[in-house]
Backbone as a chain_set.jsonl record, in Angstrom:
{"seq": "XXXXXXXXXXXXXXXXXXXXXXXXXXXXXXXXXXXXXXXXXXXXXXXXXXXXXXXXXXXXXXXXXXXXXXXXXXXXXXXXXXXXXXXXXXXXXXXX", "coords": {"N": [[0.813, -1.193, 0.0], [2.007, 1.223, 0.727], [3.694, 1.749, -1.386], [2.097, 2.857, -3.295], [1.639, 5.422, -2.316], [4.264, 6.304, -2.431], [4.714, 6.398, -5.24], [2.745, 8.244, -5.915], [3.666, 10.557, -4.599], [6.051, 10.853, -6.017], [5.043, 11.41, -8.578], [3.792, 13.875, -8.105], [6.006, 15.414, -7.354], [7.513, 15.37, -9.743], [5.695, 16.654, -11.458], [5.53, 19.159, -10.213], [8.209, 19.979, -10.521], [8.366, 20.235, -13.297], [6.561, 22.331, -13.588], [7.984, 24.369, -12.267], [10.017, 24.86, -14.078], [8.633, 25.503, -16.443], [6.805, 27.607, -15.968], [6.108, 31.025, -16.61], [5.692, 33.097, -14.921], [7.454, 34.353, -12.292], [6.975, 34.379, -9.52], [5.02, 32.416, -9.301], [6.534, 30.218, -10.092], [8.291, 30.067, -7.938], [6.493, 29.336, -5.931], [5.716, 26.846, -6.897], [8.13, 25.555, -6.575], [8.208, 25.516, -3.813], [6.123, 23.738, -3.374], [7.271, 21.392, -4.403], [9.349, 21.024, -2.526], [7.84, 20.585, -0.201], [6.411, 18.223, -0.783], [8.531, 16.47, -1.184], [9.483, 16.433, 1.44], [7.309, 15.127, 2.655], [7.558, 12.673, 1.361], [9.991, 11.817, 2.44], [9.187, 11.384, 5.086], [7.403, 9.265, 4.717], [9.186, 7.349, 3.847], [10.581, 6.881, 6.144], [12.403, 8.682, 7.312], [12.406, 10.97, 9.339], [14.013, 13.07, 10.348], [15.452, 14.002, 8.137], [13.268, 14.812, 6.668], [12.32, 16.953, 8.168], [14.425, 18.81, 7.856], [14.252, 19.157, 5.086], [11.714, 20.318, 4.791], [12.073, 22.743, 6.179], [14.196, 23.988, 4.755], [13.758, 23.479, 1.936], [11.042, 24.019, 1.491], [10.401, 26.352, 2.822], [12.581, 28.273, 3.392], [14.168, 28.526, 0.963], [12.226, 29.158, -1.192], [11.296, 31.569, -0.049], [13.588, 33.202, -0.051], [13.953, 33.348, -2.825], [11.597, 34.719, -3.574], [12.048, 37.171, -2.304], [14.318, 38.016, -3.711], [13.215, 38.219, -6.28], [11.373, 40.284, -5.851], [13.143, 42.408, -5.232], [14.486, 42.623, -7.658], [12.459, 43.406, -9.387], [12.012, 45.994, -8.55], [14.134, 47.349, -9.595], [13.921, 47.259, -12.34], [12.861, 49.083, -15.068], [11.37, 48.722, -17.42], [8.85, 46.604, -17.602], [8.247, 44.668, -19.41], [10.509, 43.289, -19.974], [10.619, 41.383, -18.051], [8.77, 39.603, -18.846], [6.215, 40.327, -18.305], [3.135, 42.115, -18.645], [3.157, 45.556, -19.696], [2.65, 48.416, -17.579], [-0.383, 50.3, -17.452], [-0.343, 53.487, -18.857], [-2.199, 55.417, -18.077], [-2.85, 54.883, -15.472], [-0.756, 55.599, -13.874], [0.571, 57.768, -11.357]], "CA": [[0.0, 0.0, 0.0], [2.849, 2.405, 0.803], [4.313, 2.032, -2.679], [1.18, 3.744, -4.021], [1.945, 6.765, -1.823], [5.569, 6.653, -2.99], [4.548, 6.783, -6.642], [1.952, 9.467, -5.947], [4.589, 11.646, -4.256], [6.969, 11.006, -7.144], [4.321, 12.075, -9.663], [3.593, 15.279, -7.728], [7.318, 16.06, -7.414], [7.847, 15.572, -11.153], [4.797, 17.685, -11.98], [5.98, 20.437, -9.658], [9.479, 20.338, -11.135], [8.06, 20.719, -14.644], [5.958, 23.651, -13.411], [9.038, 25.322, -11.923], [10.767, 25.187, -15.29], [7.786, 25.996, -17.527], [6.024, 28.805, -15.641], [6.731, 32.301, -16.964], [5.541, 33.951, -13.748], [8.509, 33.959, -11.363], [6.394, 34.098, -8.201], [4.384, 31.102, -9.422], [7.597, 29.211, -10.118], [8.786, 29.928, -6.56], [5.488, 28.572, -5.189], [5.824, 25.458, -7.355], [9.32, 25.031, -5.914], [7.804, 25.229, -2.441], [5.342, 22.497, -3.445], [8.221, 20.286, -4.569], [10.008, 20.814, -1.238], [6.884, 20.031, 0.753], [6.112, 16.829, -1.123], [9.736, 15.698, -0.879], [9.467, 16.217, 2.886], [6.325, 14.069, 2.905], [8.151, 11.416, 0.895], [10.987, 11.406, 3.432], [8.455, 10.84, 6.237], [6.881, 7.954, 4.317], [10.317, 6.425, 3.752], [11.111, 6.63, 7.484], [13.512, 9.575, 7.646], [11.771, 12.216, 9.795], [14.974, 14.153, 10.517], [15.673, 14.559, 6.801], [12.028, 15.484, 6.268], [12.286, 18.245, 8.848], [15.379, 19.693, 7.177], [13.723, 19.453, 3.757], [10.6, 21.264, 4.928], [12.589, 24.053, 6.579], [15.014, 24.586, 3.703], [13.191, 23.394, 0.591], [9.668, 24.51, 1.373], [10.221, 27.657, 3.455], [13.692, 29.221, 3.247], [14.57, 28.755, -0.428], [11.247, 29.983, -1.912], [11.25, 32.913, 0.531], [14.724, 33.955, -0.594], [13.677, 33.616, -4.235], [10.584, 35.767, -3.663], [12.696, 38.435, -1.942], [15.168, 38.399, -4.843], [12.325, 38.643, -7.372], [10.859, 41.598, -5.484], [14.204, 43.402, -5.372], [14.767, 42.776, -9.084], [11.361, 44.154, -10.005], [12.112, 47.412, -8.215], [15.214, 47.936, -10.379], [13.625, 47.178, -13.758], [11.879, 50.085, -15.467], [10.509, 48.159, -18.457], [8.389, 45.318, -17.068], [8.138, 43.665, -20.474], [11.726, 42.479, -19.903], [10.351, 40.282, -17.125], [7.714, 38.767, -19.394], [4.942, 40.776, -17.762], [2.593, 43.238, -19.428], [3.52, 46.905, -19.239], [1.601, 49.123, -16.841], [-1.192, 51.239, -18.219], [0.146, 54.821, -18.535], [-3.243, 56.23, -17.466], [-2.954, 54.574, -14.038], [0.396, 56.118, -13.134], [0.288, 59.07, -10.715]], "C": [[0.861, 1.263, 0.0], [3.512, 2.736, -0.519], [3.414, 2.926, -3.531], [1.443, 5.193, -3.607], [3.307, 7.237, -2.337], [5.438, 7.139, -4.427], [3.716, 8.052, -6.789], [2.827, 10.682, -5.626], [5.567, 11.904, -5.393], [6.297, 11.741, -8.299], [4.113, 13.559, -9.355], [4.911, 16.043, -7.785], [7.708, 16.338, -8.863], [6.974, 16.641, -11.791], [5.208, 19.066, -11.482], [7.289, 20.906, -10.267], [9.276, 20.859, -12.559], [7.429, 22.107, -14.575], [7.005, 24.719, -13.089], [9.763, 25.784, -13.176], [9.894, 25.895, -16.321], [7.019, 27.276, -17.228], [6.795, 30.069, -15.998], [6.644, 33.291, -15.807], [6.535, 33.485, -12.68], [7.972, 33.64, -9.969], [5.691, 32.741, -8.21], [5.403, 29.98, -9.442], [8.183, 28.995, -8.717], [7.786, 29.137, -5.707], [5.492, 27.096, -5.615], [7.053, 24.796, -6.741], [9.027, 24.698, -4.456], [6.971, 23.947, -2.37], [6.257, 21.284, -3.562], [8.917, 19.984, -3.241], [9.1, 20.187, -0.206], [6.614, 18.558, 0.474], [7.341, 15.946, -0.925], [9.853, 15.441, 0.621], [8.482, 15.132, 3.28], [6.872, 12.704, 2.487], [9.207, 10.912, 1.869], [10.323, 10.827, 4.679], [7.944, 9.448, 5.921], [8.01, 6.923, 4.276], [11.019, 6.204, 5.09], [12.309, 7.476, 7.854], [12.956, 10.921, 8.121], [12.753, 13.367, 9.995], [15.315, 14.807, 9.184], [14.438, 15.313, 6.311], [11.938, 16.86, 6.905], [13.218, 19.239, 8.171], [14.864, 20.092, 5.794], [12.579, 20.463, 3.818], [11.126, 22.658, 5.249], [13.333, 24.717, 5.425], [14.272, 24.632, 2.373], [11.816, 23.989, 0.431], [9.484, 25.907, 1.952], [11.346, 28.627, 3.084], [14.012, 29.54, 1.791], [13.524, 29.54, -1.225], [11.13, 31.405, -1.359], [12.385, 33.772, 0.006], [14.517, 34.286, -2.061], [12.645, 34.731, -4.391], [11.15, 37.132, -3.283], [13.564, 38.917, -3.095], [14.33, 38.874, -6.028], [11.78, 40.033, -7.079], [11.906, 42.691, -5.625], [14.527, 43.65, -6.839], [13.695, 43.615, -9.754], [11.42, 45.629, -9.666], [13.182, 48.105, -9.047], [14.907, 47.985, -11.871], [12.548, 48.2, -14.105], [10.888, 49.524, -16.469], [10.091, 46.76, -18.029], [8.232, 44.266, -18.143], [9.389, 42.807, -20.527], [11.53, 41.276, -18.988], [9.286, 39.329, -17.651], [6.345, 39.134, -18.873], [4.428, 41.938, -18.599], [3.005, 44.58, -18.834], [2.34, 47.535, -18.507], [0.859, 50.064, -17.778], [-0.729, 52.657, -17.864], [-0.901, 55.727, -17.882], [-3.329, 56.022, -15.963], [-1.793, 55.135, -13.228], [0.082, 57.492, -12.547], [1.093, 60.18, -11.334]], "O": [[0.509, 2.257, -0.636], [3.863, 3.892, -0.756], [3.9, 3.665, -4.387], [1.466, 6.088, -4.452], [3.488, 8.416, -2.64], [5.991, 8.178, -4.786], [3.959, 8.849, -7.695], [2.741, 11.71, -6.297], [5.875, 13.056, -5.697], [6.913, 12.6, -8.929], [4.243, 14.402, -10.242], [4.938, 17.196, -8.216], [8.183, 17.43, -9.176], [7.462, 17.449, -12.581], [5.228, 20.028, -12.249], [7.469, 22.1, -10.506], [9.936, 21.811, -12.977], [7.726, 22.965, -15.405], [6.919, 25.843, -13.583], [10.085, 26.964, -13.316], [10.369, 26.8, -17.007], [6.616, 27.972, -18.161], [7.99, 30.174, -15.723], [7.444, 34.224, -15.728], [6.46, 32.347, -12.218], [8.467, 32.725, -9.31], [5.762, 31.999, -7.23], [5.169, 28.912, -8.876], [8.531, 27.871, -8.354], [8.194, 28.353, -4.85], [5.294, 26.207, -4.786], [7.023, 23.608, -6.423], [9.539, 23.713, -3.925], [7.097, 23.168, -1.426], [6.043, 20.269, -2.898], [9.06, 18.82, -2.868], [9.537, 19.347, 0.581], [6.593, 17.741, 1.395], [7.206, 14.786, -0.536], [10.272, 14.36, 1.034], [8.779, 14.305, 4.142], [6.67, 11.706, 3.179], [9.31, 9.707, 2.1], [10.84, 9.878, 5.268], [8.037, 8.547, 6.754], [7.808, 5.761, 4.629], [11.961, 5.415, 5.162], [13.155, 7.036, 8.633], [13.024, 11.908, 7.388], [12.375, 14.527, 9.83], [15.452, 16.028, 9.107], [14.553, 16.327, 5.623], [11.527, 17.823, 6.258], [12.839, 20.387, 7.938], [15.023, 21.24, 5.38], [12.496, 21.361, 2.981], [10.68, 23.643, 4.662], [13.114, 25.897, 5.151], [14.164, 25.69, 1.752], [11.456, 24.424, -0.663], [8.514, 26.586, 1.615], [11.083, 29.69, 2.522], [14.117, 30.711, 1.427], [13.888, 30.512, -1.886], [10.89, 32.344, -2.118], [12.18, 34.934, -0.344], [14.864, 35.381, -2.503], [12.801, 35.599, -5.25], [10.774, 38.144, -3.876], [13.55, 40.103, -3.424], [14.703, 39.832, -6.705], [11.73, 40.876, -7.974], [11.594, 43.788, -6.09], [14.814, 44.785, -7.22], [14.003, 44.45, -10.605], [10.917, 46.449, -10.435], [13.147, 49.326, -9.195], [15.589, 48.703, -12.603], [11.463, 48.196, -13.522], [9.694, 49.812, -16.386], [10.893, 45.828, -18.089], [8.095, 43.084, -17.829], [9.349, 41.703, -21.07], [12.209, 40.261, -19.141], [8.935, 38.357, -16.981], [5.407, 38.344, -18.982], [5.219, 42.667, -19.197], [3.176, 44.713, -17.622], [1.182, 47.223, -18.783], [1.41, 50.553, -18.764], [-0.719, 53.009, -16.684], [-0.546, 56.695, -17.209], [-3.828, 56.891, -15.248], [-1.854, 55.14, -11.999], [-0.604, 58.292, -13.182], [0.978, 61.333, -10.918]]}, "num_chains": 1, "name": "protein.A"}
C-alpha cells in the first residue's frame, strides 16, 4: 500500500518540477518550488527519515522559496521596463 503513496509523491514532485521550469511567472515558479520541497518532505516521512524530512521542509519549502521571492521583489524594483520580465507593461493612465 505504501508504494502507491511513494509513486503518488513522485508524480507530484515531477509535476511540480516541470511547473518550476515551464512557468513564466517567477512568483508562481517559486510557489511550485515550495510544493516540490513540501512533497519531498512528505516522501521522506513515508520512507522513514523524519529528521531529513524536517530539514527538507525548513530549507526546501520555506527558506529557499522565501529567498527567491525576496530576490524577485528586489529585481522588479530595479527594472523600469516590465516587459523584460515577461509581464505586461503598466497602463500609462494609471500612473500618478
